[in-house]
N, C-alpha and C positions, 0 to 999 in steps of 0.2 A: 504494500500500500504506500503510494507516494505521499510525501509530506504536504505537497501542495493541495492534494485532494482532501487531506485532513483539514487543512486551514479553511478551505472552501466550505466543507460540510459543517465545521464548527461555527461558521458565520451564517448558516442557513436559518431561515425564518421558521422552519419546521423543527420543533423540539425533538421529535422522533429521530430526525436525521442527525441532530447534534448529539443525541444520546448514543447512537451507534458509532459516531465518530469518536466519542470518548472511549468506548469499548475497544476501538481499533488503535487508540493512541499508543498503548504499550508495545505495539508491534510495528510502529512507524519506523521507517528507515532513518529518519533524522532524530537521533537520540537526544541531541541538544535541545530540541524543541519540546520534548515530552513534558518535562516538569513545568515549564512556564504555561503550556497550554492546559495542563490539568489544573494548575492553580487558578487560571482564568475560568475554567469550567466550574470550579467550586463556587463561583459567584453568579452562575447562570440563573436567569429568572425562573427556569423550570426545575421543579423539585426532582424529577426523574434524572435530569442531567447532573444535578448536584450530587444525587445519590450515587450514580455510577462513578463520578469523579472522586468522591470520598472513598469509595472502595478501591478504585484503580491506583490511587496515589499511595497506597500502603507500602509499595516497594521502593519508595523514594524518600530519602531523608535529606532535608536541608532546612535552613532557617525560614526560607520562603514558604515551604510546605507547612511548617508548624504555624507560622503567622497567619496563613490563610485557612488552615484546617480548624484550629481551636475555636474560633468564633462560631463555627457551624454547630457547636454544642448547644447553641441557642436558636438553631434553625427552626422555622415555623413547622417544618415537616418532621414528624417523629421518626420516620425511617431514616432520614438524613442524620438526625441526631444519633441514632443507634449505630449507624454505619461509621460515623465520625468517631464515636467513642471506641468502637472495635478497632478501627485503624490506628488510633492513637495508642491503644493498648498493645497492638502488634508491633508498632514502631519501637516501643520501649526506649524512647529517646529522652535521656535525662534533661535535655534542654527544654522539654515541654513542661516540666514540673512548675516553674514559676508562672507559666501561662494558665495552667490548669487550676492552681490553688484557689484563685478568686471564685471559680465556678462551684466549688464545694459547698459554698453557703448561699448559692443563688436562690432567689425567691421561688423559682420554678422547680418543682420536685423532679421533673424529667431531666432537667439540666443538672441538678445535683447528682442524680443517679448516673447519668452519662459521664460526668466528670470523675466520679469515684471509680467507675469502671475503667476509665482511661488511665487513671493515675496509679492503680493498685500494683501493676507489675513494676513500677519504678521504685517501689519500696522507699519512698522518701519520708523521713521522720516528720516533716512538716504536715503530712497528711494524717498523722496519728490523732491529734486532738479533734479535728473536724470529723473524722470517721467515728471516733468514740461518741461524740455529740450526736452524730447521725443515727446512732442506735435507738434514739428516742424519737426519730422522725415519724410523722404520721403516715408517710408513704412506705409501703412494704418494699417496693423496688429500691428505694434509697437505703433501707435497712439491709437488704440483701447485699448490695454493693459495699456498704460500710463494713459488714462482717467480713467480706472477702478481703478488703483492704487490711483490716486488723490481722487476718490470718496470714497475709503476705508479710506483714511487718514483724510478726512473731515476737511481740513485746510481752514480757511477763505481766506488765501492768494492765494488760487487756484481758487477762484470764477471768477475772471476776465478772466483767461485763459480758464476755462471751459465754460464760457459764450461765448467766442469767438469761441471755438471749436463747441459748439452747433449750432451756427448761420452760421459758415462759412467753416467748414471743408468739403473738397470735397467728403469724404466718408460718406455715410448716416449712416453706423453703428457707426462710430465715433461720429456723431452728436447725434444719439439716446442714446448712452452710456453717453455722456456728459450731455444731458438733464436729464437723470436719476441721474447722480452724483450730479447735482445741487439740488436734493431733500433734501440734508442735510442743504442747505443754508436757513438762516432766513431773508436774505436781500430782501426787497421789490424791490430793484433795478433790480433784475433779471426778474421781471414780463414782461417788454417790450420784452425781448428776448424770453420768453416762448410764448407770444402772437404772435411774429413773426414766430416762428417755428411751431405754429399750422397751418401755411400755407406752411410748408415745402413740397417739391415735394414727399418725401418718407412718406408713411402712417405710417411706424414704428416710425418715428420721431414725427409725429403728435400725435400718440397714447401715446407715452412717455410724451409728453408735456402736454397732457390732464390729465394724471395721476399725474404728478408732481405739476401742479397747485392746484389740490385738496389736495394733500399731504401737501403742504406748506400753504394752506388756503389763497390763493391770490385772494381776492374778486374782485380786479380790473380786473381780467381776465374773469369774468363772461360773459360779452358780447361775448368774443371770444369763450368760451365754448358753449354758446348757438348756435353760428354759426356752431360749430363743430358737433352739433346734426344732421346736414345735410351733413356731410362728405360722400364721395362716398364709404368709407370703413367702414363696420360695427364695426370693432375693435375700431376705433376712436370714433364713436358715443357712443358705450357702455362705454368707459372710460370717455367721456365728461359727460354723464348722471351721472355716479358714482361720479365724482368730484363735479358736481353741487349739488348733494345731500349732500356731505360732507360740502360744503360751505353754505348749507341752503339758496340757491339762489332763493329768491322770484321772481326776474325778469325772472326766467327761467320756472315758473309754466306753462304758456301757451304752451311753446315749448315742455315741458315734457308731458303735457296732449296730445298734438298732436302725440307724440312718442308712445302713448298707442295704436295707430292705425297701427303702423308699422307691416309689415308681419313677421319680425324676432322676435321670442319670447324672445331671450336674451335681445334685446333692450327694449322690453316691460317690462321685469322683472326689469331691471335697472331703467327704468323710474318710475315704481311703487315704488321701494325702495327709490328713490330720493324724490318723492312726499311725502312719509311718513316722511322722515327726515326733509323736509321743513315744513310740517304740515300746509299748507295753505288751508283754507276752499274752495277756488276756485277749488281745485282738487277733492272735494267730489263727485260731479256728474259724473266725468270721472272715478273715482275709483269704483263707484257703477256699472257703465257699465262694468268695467273690471272684476267684480265678475262673469261675464258670459263668460269670455275669454275661448277659446278652450284649452289653456294651463293650467294645474292644478296648476303649480307653480305660474303663474300670478294671478290666482284666490286666492290662499292662501296668497300671498304677498299683494294683494289688501285689503283683509280682515284685515291684520295686519296694513297696512297703514291707513285705515279708523279708526281703534281702536286707533292708535297713535294720529291722528288728534283730535279725540274726547277727548282723555286723556289730551292733551295739550290745549284744548279749541280752537284750530285753530288760525290762524293768517291771517288776510285779508290785 
C-alpha cells in the first residue's frame, strides 16, 4: 500500500474510508509517516476512526504518542476510552505516569477506571494513595481497577484494605481480584479471610481463594480446601485439589482418593497430580486402579504419581 494512497484516504470525507486507512497504516511502506498520521487520527471527528487509531498506535512509543493518547481517556466514546487505557497499559511507558496521575481522581468514574487500568503495570508509588482511596469508590469498575493497581504495587500497607475488599465488597469481581492480589502477601493473618471467602456466594471468588491458599502455602487452610473438593462448581474443586497438592496435605489423601472416582476427568487429573506431590502410601491402591482410567492423561499421570511415591519411599 503506497503512502500517498494512505494520505488521500485519511483526508476522505467518508469516515469509513478513513477508518480502513488507519487499519492499513501499520503496513504502509513509508515508516516515517506512520506515527504522525496515527497521532493525527487520534483527533479524528469520528469515534470509529479514533478507536482504530488508539488500538493501532500500541506498537509505537514516543512523547508525541503519549501526549496525544492520554487525553483520549476523557473521550466522549466509551470504546475509545477503553481502547486508550488498554494501549497505555500495553505500552508500559514510565513517561506516561505523570500524565496519567491527574486522571485518577477525575470526576468521571469511567475516566478514573481507565486511568487506573492504564497506570497499574507501571507500578508507580504515586498511584498507591489514589488507588487505596478508590477502594471506597461508588463505581464497581473503579474499585476493580484500584484493586488491580494495589496488587501490582505489592505494598504490605495495602493488605488490610485488600482483605476487607475480598471479604466485603458488594461486587464479586472486586472480591475475586482482591483475593488474587493478596497472593503476594506472606502474612498468615490473611488465612481466616481466605477461609471465609471459600464460602463466598460467587464461585469465581471461591476459585481464586483456593488458588491463593496454595500459592501462599497456608497449611491452616487445608480443612477448608478439603471441603472445597465438594464444591458445586468444578472450577473450584480443581483449584482446591491443585492447592492441596502444593501444600502436600496428608489430611487430604482420603478426599483426593475419592476424587479419583469423579466423572470429570480434569478433577481426576488434578487429584492424581496432588496425590503424587503428597506421596503418601495410602494412595497407592487408588492410583493403581487409576492406571485403568478411561482417560489416557489420568493413566499417564497415575503412573508418574506411583513412581514418585516409590522414589520418595512414601509417607504414611
